[in-house]
C-alpha positions as CSV (number, residue, x, y, z in Angstrom):
1,M,14.3,-34.5,11.9
2,K,13.5,-35.8,15.0
3,Q,9.9,-37.6,14.8
4,G,6.9,-37.0,16.9
5,I,7.8,-33.3,18.1
6,H,6.9,-31.4,15.1
7,P,3.4,-30.1,14.2
8,E,1.6,-31.5,11.1
9,Y,2.4,-29.1,8.1
10,R,-0.1,-29.3,5.4
11,E,-2.1,-27.3,2.9
12,V,-4.9,-25.1,4.7
13,A,-7.4,-23.1,3.5
14,F,-7.6,-19.6,4.9
15,L,-11.0,-17.5,4.7
16,D,-10.9,-13.8,4.7
17,I,-14.5,-13.6,6.1
18,S,-14.4,-9.7,5.3
19,V,-14.5,-10.2,1.5
20,N,-15.2,-14.1,1.3
21,Q,-12.0,-15.1,-0.4
22,T,-10.2,-18.3,0.3
23,F,-6.5,-18.6,0.2
24,I,-5.0,-22.3,0.2
25,I,-1.3,-22.0,2.0
26,S,0.8,-24.5,3.7
27,S,0.4,-24.1,7.3
28,A,0.8,-25.8,10.8
29,V,-2.3,-24.2,12.2
30,Q,-4.6,-26.5,13.9
31,T,-8.2,-26.1,12.9
32,K,-11.9,-27.7,13.7
33,E,-13.6,-26.7,10.6
34,T,-13.0,-28.2,7.0
35,I,-14.0,-27.0,3.5
36,D,-14.1,-28.6,0.3
37,I,-12.6,-26.9,-2.5
38,D,-12.5,-28.6,-6.1
39,G,-13.3,-32.1,-4.5
40,K,-10.6,-31.9,-2.0
41,T,-11.1,-31.5,1.7
42,Y,-9.0,-28.7,3.4
43,P,-8.7,-27.8,7.1
44,L,-10.3,-24.1,7.3
45,F,-9.0,-20.9,9.2
46,K,-10.9,-18.0,9.2
47,V,-9.2,-14.6,9.3
48,D,-10.4,-11.2,9.8
49,T,-8.0,-9.3,7.5
50,S,-5.7,-10.6,4.6
51,S,-3.8,-9.1,1.7
52,A,-7.2,-9.0,-0.3
53,S,-8.7,-6.6,2.4
54,H,-6.4,-4.7,4.1
55,P,-6.2,-1.2,3.1
56,F,-2.5,-1.1,2.6
57,Y,-2.7,-3.9,-0.1
58,T,-5.7,-2.6,-1.7
59,G,-4.8,1.0,-2.2
60,A,-7.8,2.3,-0.2
61,Q,-5.6,3.7,2.5
62,T,-5.8,7.3,3.0
63,R,-2.8,9.3,2.4
64,I,-1.9,12.6,4.2
65,V,-1.7,15.3,1.5
66,E,1.7,16.8,2.2
67,A,0.9,20.2,0.2
68,G,-2.0,20.9,2.3
69,R,0.0,20.5,5.3
70,V,2.7,23.0,3.9
71,E,-0.1,25.4,3.2
72,K,-1.6,25.2,6.7
73,F,1.7,25.7,8.4
74,R,2.3,28.7,6.0
75,A,-1.1,30.2,6.8
76,K,-0.6,30.0,10.5
77,F,2.5,31.6,10.8
78,A,2.1,33.9,7.8
79,A,0.3,36.5,10.2
80,K,3.1,36.3,12.7
81,T,5.8,36.7,10.4
82,K,4.2,39.8,8.7
83,A,4.1,41.1,12.4
84,V,7.6,40.5,12.9
85,N,8.6,42.1,9.9
86,E,6.6,45.2,10.5
87,A,8.2,45.5,13.9
88,A,11.8,45.2,12.7
89,A,10.8,47.7,10.0
90,K,9.6,49.9,12.8
91,A,12.8,49.6,14.9
92,K,15.1,50.1,12.1
93,A,13.2,53.4,11.2
94,A,13.3,54.7,14.8
95,K,17.1,54.5,14.7
């Protein structure tokens, strides 16, 4: 590797401020703040959302109930289907 052109790659403490949880991960992110964890000083980078607080990873994500959508569709078009079937029966009886 060429010397002097790469950013400093070191362990950085990432703090998820929504759940107040800290992760120590190797990174090249530049920070001005530091934090002491277990007697060691790490650069600190604050994040709004991480895997500890994101709904996709925590399972708090709301899901669309497919059965409800199907029932809603059937209820919406049930009256139209009934009317079409009655009109077809009348037309057939008229012949």
